[in-house]
C-alpha positions as MATLAB code, in Angstrom:
seq = 'XXXXXXXXXXXXXXXXXXXXXXXXXXXXXXXXXXXXXXXXXXXXXXXXXXXXXXXXXXXXXXXXXXXXXXXXXXXXXXXXXXXXXXXXXXXXXXXXXXXXXXXXXXXXXXXXXXXXXXXXXXXXXXXXXXXXXXXXXXXXXXXXXXXXXXXXXXXXXXXXXXXXXXXXXXXXXXXXXXXXXXXXXXXXXXXXXXXXXXXXXXXXXXXXXXXXXXXXXXXXXXXXXXXXXXXXXXXXXXXXXXXXXXXXXXXXXXXXXXXXXXXXXXXXXXXXXXXXXXXXXXXXXXXXXXXXXXXXXXXXXXXXXXXXXXXXXXXXXXXXXXXXXXXXXXXXXXXXXXXXXXXXXXXXXXXXXXX';
ca = [
     -55.672   25.455   24.372;
     -53.146   22.897   25.677;
     -55.809   20.818   27.401;
     -54.927   18.429   30.179;
     -57.235   15.670   31.364;
     -57.238   13.672   34.613;
     -56.021   10.080   34.354;
     -56.466    7.689   37.275;
     -53.663    5.275   38.143;
     -55.190    1.783   38.061;
     -52.040   -0.357   38.323;
     -48.318   -0.034   38.995;
     -45.966   -2.855   38.078;
     -42.277   -2.801   38.933;
     -40.231   -3.829   35.916;
     -36.703   -3.381   37.301;
     -35.166   -1.904   40.430;
     -35.494    1.609   38.955;
     -38.359    1.302   36.450;
     -42.127    0.864   36.597;
     -45.030    0.376   34.219;
     -48.013    2.564   35.112;
     -51.528    1.855   33.821;
     -53.780    4.901   33.480;
     -57.506    5.272   32.869;
     -59.269    8.366   31.499;
     -62.747    9.394   32.552;
     -65.483    7.909   30.394;
     -66.165   11.265   28.711;
     -62.451   11.615   27.840;
     -61.908    8.096   26.528;
     -61.953    9.102   22.851;
     -59.243   11.715   23.440;
     -56.887    9.001   24.667;
     -57.143    6.643   21.745;
     -53.530    6.342   20.603;
     -51.350    5.219   17.742;
     -48.518    2.828   18.507;
     -45.301    4.611   19.470;
     -46.944    7.772   20.822;
     -46.335    9.430   24.191;
     -48.212   11.258   26.946;
     -47.211   14.659   28.324;
     -47.768   14.706   32.096;
     -47.687   17.742   34.355;
     -47.389   18.178   38.113;
     -46.238   20.817   40.558;
     -43.039   20.216   42.528;
     -42.210   22.794   45.220;
     -44.564   25.277   43.593;
     -43.132   24.880   40.087;
     -44.987   23.150   37.258;
     -42.992   20.458   35.498;
     -44.004   18.710   32.276;
     -42.465   15.470   31.091;
     -43.156   13.082   28.200;
     -43.501    9.346   28.808;
     -43.933    6.821   26.023;
     -46.903    4.505   25.841;
     -45.746    0.886   25.991;
     -49.066   -0.896   25.507;
     -50.302   -2.096   22.141;
     -53.234   -0.383   20.467;
     -55.364   -3.534   20.690;
     -54.640   -4.357   24.336;
     -57.416   -2.172   25.720;
     -55.266   -0.301   28.226;
     -53.127    2.818   28.428;
     -49.743    2.046   29.970;
     -46.498    4.011   30.168;
     -43.009    2.851   31.080;
     -40.917    5.054   33.386;
     -37.270    4.663   34.334;
     -36.092    6.828   37.237;
     -33.931    9.670   35.921;
     -35.124   12.901   37.532;
     -37.617   14.578   39.838;
     -40.760   13.667   37.897;
     -39.753   10.095   37.076;
     -38.498    9.680   40.643;
     -41.957   10.610   41.924;
     -43.607    8.148   39.533;
     -41.238    5.386   40.639;
     -41.193    5.969   44.383;
     -44.319    7.827   45.501;
     -47.118    7.188   42.997;
     -49.971    5.009   44.270;
     -52.935    3.242   42.707;
     -55.864    5.643   42.812;
     -53.727    8.759   42.324;
     -54.703   11.141   39.520;
     -52.244   12.555   36.975;
     -52.875   15.389   34.505;
     -52.073   14.430   30.915;
     -52.388   15.808   27.423;
     -53.837   13.446   24.780;
     -51.311   11.150   23.026;
     -48.897   12.727   20.556;
     -45.930   11.672   18.432;
     -45.067   10.270   15.020;
     -42.903    7.264   15.918;
     -44.896    4.919   13.676;
     -45.718    3.985   10.103;
     -49.070    2.942    8.583;
     -49.818   -0.767    8.943;
     -51.324   -3.042    6.295;
     -52.796   -6.426    7.338;
     -52.251   -7.826    3.839;
     -48.519   -7.021    3.660;
     -45.582   -9.307    4.462;
     -42.950   -6.809    5.579;
     -39.634   -6.872    7.382;
     -39.023   -4.598   10.366;
     -35.988   -3.831   12.496;
     -36.398   -2.411   15.993;
     -33.393   -1.184   17.983;
     -33.823   -0.132   21.605;
     -31.511    0.865   24.403;
     -32.594    0.868   28.048;
     -35.915    2.654   28.576;
     -36.046    3.269   24.825;
     -37.897   -0.042   24.711;
     -41.138    1.671   25.832;
     -42.337    3.117   22.495;
     -40.656    0.274   20.600;
     -42.722   -2.250   22.581;
     -45.935   -0.460   21.616;
     -44.903   -0.500   17.948;
     -43.938   -4.172   18.161;
     -47.099   -5.368   19.914;
     -49.382   -3.494   17.532;
     -47.590   -4.454   14.327;
     -47.398   -8.127   15.344;
     -51.160   -8.136   15.850;
     -52.122   -6.099   12.791;
     -49.633   -7.414   10.218;
     -49.780  -11.198   10.708;
     -47.548  -11.901    7.703;
     -44.719   -9.541    8.692;
     -41.449  -10.454   10.435;
     -39.611   -8.532   13.131;
     -36.103   -8.363   14.564;
     -35.605   -6.591   17.903;
     -32.101   -5.724   19.067;
     -32.261   -4.582   22.677;
     -29.214   -3.140   24.457;
     -28.874   -2.904   28.242;
     -26.154   -2.653   30.841;
     -26.974   -6.055   32.355;
     -29.708   -8.676   32.568;
     -31.254   -7.118   35.679;
     -31.815   -3.806   33.864;
     -33.906   -5.272   31.020;
     -37.350   -3.666   31.105;
     -40.374   -5.744   30.031;
     -38.248   -8.905   29.929;
     -41.170  -11.267   30.589;
     -43.447   -9.461   28.125;
     -40.809   -9.732   25.404;
     -40.294  -13.451   26.053;
     -44.058  -13.991   25.876;
     -44.238  -12.101   22.575;
     -41.418  -14.187   21.134;
     -43.029  -17.455   22.229;
     -46.393  -16.442   20.804;
     -44.845  -15.400   17.479;
     -42.279  -18.092   16.759;
     -40.796  -17.643   13.318;
     -41.984  -14.030   13.121;
     -40.178  -12.335   15.993;
     -36.484  -12.670   16.820;
     -34.935  -10.897   19.819;
     -31.224  -10.275   20.314;
     -30.069   -8.955   23.694;
     -26.818   -6.981   23.775;
     -25.433   -6.560   27.309;
     -22.687   -4.110   28.183;
     -21.319   -5.699   31.368;
     -22.771   -9.214   31.564;
     -20.689  -11.557   29.417;
     -22.564  -13.778   26.966;
     -21.574  -16.930   25.128;
     -21.243  -15.055   21.838;
     -18.938  -12.029   21.976;
     -21.019  -10.197   19.393;
     -23.783   -9.803   21.991;
     -21.514   -8.312   24.663;
     -20.540   -4.642   24.856;
     -22.035   -1.383   23.665;
     -24.016   -0.776   20.499;
     -21.324    1.382   18.934;
     -20.896    1.878   15.165;
     -18.691   -1.174   14.798;
     -21.042   -3.510   16.670;
     -24.102   -2.141   14.869;
     -22.346   -2.769   11.575;
     -21.558   -6.368   12.563;
     -25.056   -7.104   13.845;
     -26.891   -5.534   10.941;
     -24.547   -7.089    8.412;
     -25.256  -10.534    9.827;
     -28.951  -10.344   10.756;
     -30.565   -7.594    8.651;
     -31.533   -7.865    4.983;
     -31.269   -4.176    4.157;
     -32.781   -4.565    0.704;
     -36.063   -5.942    2.058;
     -36.295   -3.797    5.189;
     -39.561   -1.849    5.247;
     -38.787    0.305    8.301;
     -36.414    0.582   11.230;
     -37.451    2.015   14.599;
     -34.656    3.259   16.873;
     -35.018    4.585   20.419;
     -32.466    4.914   23.192;
     -29.385    6.908   24.180;
     -28.364    9.322   21.455;
     -24.907    7.788   20.707;
     -26.551    4.396   20.191;
     -29.194    5.879   17.915;
     -26.621    7.671   15.796;
     -24.530    4.499   15.567;
     -27.520    2.403   14.491;
     -28.761    4.937   11.946;
     -25.289    5.358   10.489;
     -24.810    1.606   10.118;
     -28.169    1.258    8.368;
     -27.395    4.082    5.960;
     -24.050    2.448    5.093;
     -26.009   -0.686    4.215;
     -28.126    1.347    1.809;
     -31.272    1.842    3.903;
     -32.979    5.088    2.866;
     -33.256    7.764    5.530;
     -37.042    7.940    5.242;
     -37.227    4.308    6.371;
     -35.451    5.061    9.648;
     -37.669    6.342   12.481;
     -36.240    7.943   15.635;
     -37.627    8.636   19.071;
     -35.242   10.717   21.181;
     -35.708   11.434   24.902;
     -32.819   13.886   25.396;
     -29.901   15.264   23.437;
     -26.661   17.147   23.807;
     -26.334   17.613   20.046;
     -27.474   20.597   17.955;
     -29.956   18.499   15.964;
     -30.727   18.352   12.288;
     -32.495   20.814   10.042;
     -31.663   23.976   11.947;
     -33.260   25.694    8.999;
     -32.086   29.209    8.234;
     -34.480   31.144    6.064;
     -33.268   32.695    2.849;
     -35.146   35.932    3.440;
     -33.301   38.614    5.371;
     -34.800   40.653    8.153;
     -35.985   44.026    6.928;
     -33.366   46.649    7.605;
     -34.116   48.450   10.823;
     -36.857   45.957   11.743;
     -36.679   45.250   15.468;
     -39.987   43.531   16.200;
     -42.202   40.884   14.663;
     -45.991   40.989   14.536;
     -47.198   37.468   15.260;
     -50.660   36.054   14.529;
     -51.004   32.684   16.257;
     -53.935   30.285   15.802;
     -54.736   27.739   18.510;
     -57.946   25.711   18.747;
     -59.633   27.827   16.091;
     -58.934   31.185   17.732;
     -56.298   33.632   16.470;
     -54.423   35.968   18.793;
     -51.935   38.648   17.797;
     -48.949   39.945   19.729;
     -45.606   41.647   19.139;
     -42.235   40.064   19.976;
     -38.618   41.188   19.520;
     -36.630   39.868   16.593;
     -33.657   37.811   17.695;
     -35.071   37.322   21.178;
     -37.390   34.707   22.629;
     -38.778   31.713   20.818;
     -42.308   31.828   19.439;
     -43.427   29.531   22.267;
     -41.880   31.721   24.967;
     -43.514   34.811   23.489;
     -46.880   33.051   23.255;
     -46.713   31.977   26.903;
     -45.647   35.470   27.937;
     -48.788   36.769   26.197;
     -50.953   34.336   28.212;
     -51.671   31.896   25.385;
     -52.003   28.309   26.582;
     -49.720   26.910   23.869;
     -48.758   23.232   24.117;
     -45.241   22.300   25.198;
     -43.297   19.698   27.136;
     -39.506   19.444   26.820;
     -38.678   22.959   25.490;
     -35.496   21.402   24.091;
     -36.451   20.496   20.524;
     -36.674   16.806   21.383;
     -40.409   16.066   21.538;
     -42.951   17.383   19.043;
     -45.552   18.669   21.515;
     -45.095   22.310   20.414;
     -45.193   21.543   16.654;
     -46.923   24.213   14.536;
     -46.975   25.370   10.925;
     -45.641   28.692    9.648;
     -48.193   29.985    7.148;
     -46.512   33.337    6.492;
     -43.117   34.763    7.359;
     -39.713   33.276    8.132;
     -38.262   31.560   11.178;
     -35.096   29.814   12.205;
     -35.006   26.731   14.406;
     -31.996   26.549   16.685;
     -32.448   22.820   17.434;
     -34.591   20.115   15.853;
     -34.568   16.491   16.923;
     -38.279   15.831   16.433;
     -39.368   16.906   12.954;
     -38.606   14.964    9.809;
     -36.963   16.846    6.943;
     -40.149   16.701    4.865;
     -42.095   18.351    7.711;
     -39.579   21.195    7.814;
     -39.928   21.619    4.047;
     -43.714   21.875    4.485;
     -43.249   24.729    6.950;
     -43.589   22.970   10.293;
     -41.483   24.172   13.205;
     -40.911   23.402   16.852;
     -42.122   26.640   18.376;
     -39.883   26.184   21.423;
     -36.899   26.526   19.058;
     -38.292   28.850   16.364;
     -37.129   32.489   16.320;
     -38.753   34.940   13.877;
     -36.630   36.391   11.076;
     -39.331   38.505    9.443;
     -41.426   41.471   10.531;
     -44.626   39.423   10.255;
     -45.296   35.818   11.235;
     -48.462   33.758   10.906;
     -48.371   30.471   12.807;
     -51.006   27.792   13.358;
     -51.054   24.938   15.867;
     -54.204   23.641   14.166;
     -52.647   22.579   10.829;
];
């Protein structure tokens, strides 16, 4: 079951004119469910005009800070409510933390990390940065943070404090689109050319352990492309995407053909240890849509192939994902799919959310 838990708003801090940081507290009996890994997100739900909306918001606090905090920039109905109407003491429904925007940390290692953020993309990046700084005391970090102007920089004071507390380990470069800076390299957009210049000057690609990139999709593609041209392996580049207009990678078409004359698929779906069976048309709805139509409380958030809330594993049968911005290639090879994008191609499908 896609379980939601009540979280109480304990603090709201305005970061910029259109962005806030919201601190949330679970009930004592739910505290274990909300232990998180750096870079993860919360899926919140609320009714607006009688319609349930679900949205994902990244955790911006570090694992060792002892609080659960999300960063929200106003960009729609849900985020507008969180920015303008939310009050301390209000209760929000949330699923436990999810997401894979992280790598394992090793306190004995001396690694090199690159973090690239654009706008509100700083929220999961900040969680990664805070946690890794604390848990890998020998490692070094470079953050390149792009914004329209100085006034739109989220967590500006927190970043300055981190830099001052970690002199020699953390370097921060601000790239501003409209506010001119003394060095031209730090003015303008993070396009492929500027990413190439910045990385070529400040990044030692050969020693880079991992790069974390989060922000507008064009910026992310530019940064990833520049890193790959420098020889950084794709498995060292981690993405966190909030929205996309692109078709995504790994729209995996199965080799097996649909049985001639087969018009329906028999689906067996396992969720929280229980297996339910239902029939769905081939070439029609996604697995998630069919599951919801059959009254299964399957987990979901964006329904756009961007988050990984609806991730499940295909144990038998064939599917095709129309869009995939959330799963790594190795996950696809292991049989994982985003059920909001997965359409069955075989007459039988066995899927598990529990794997």
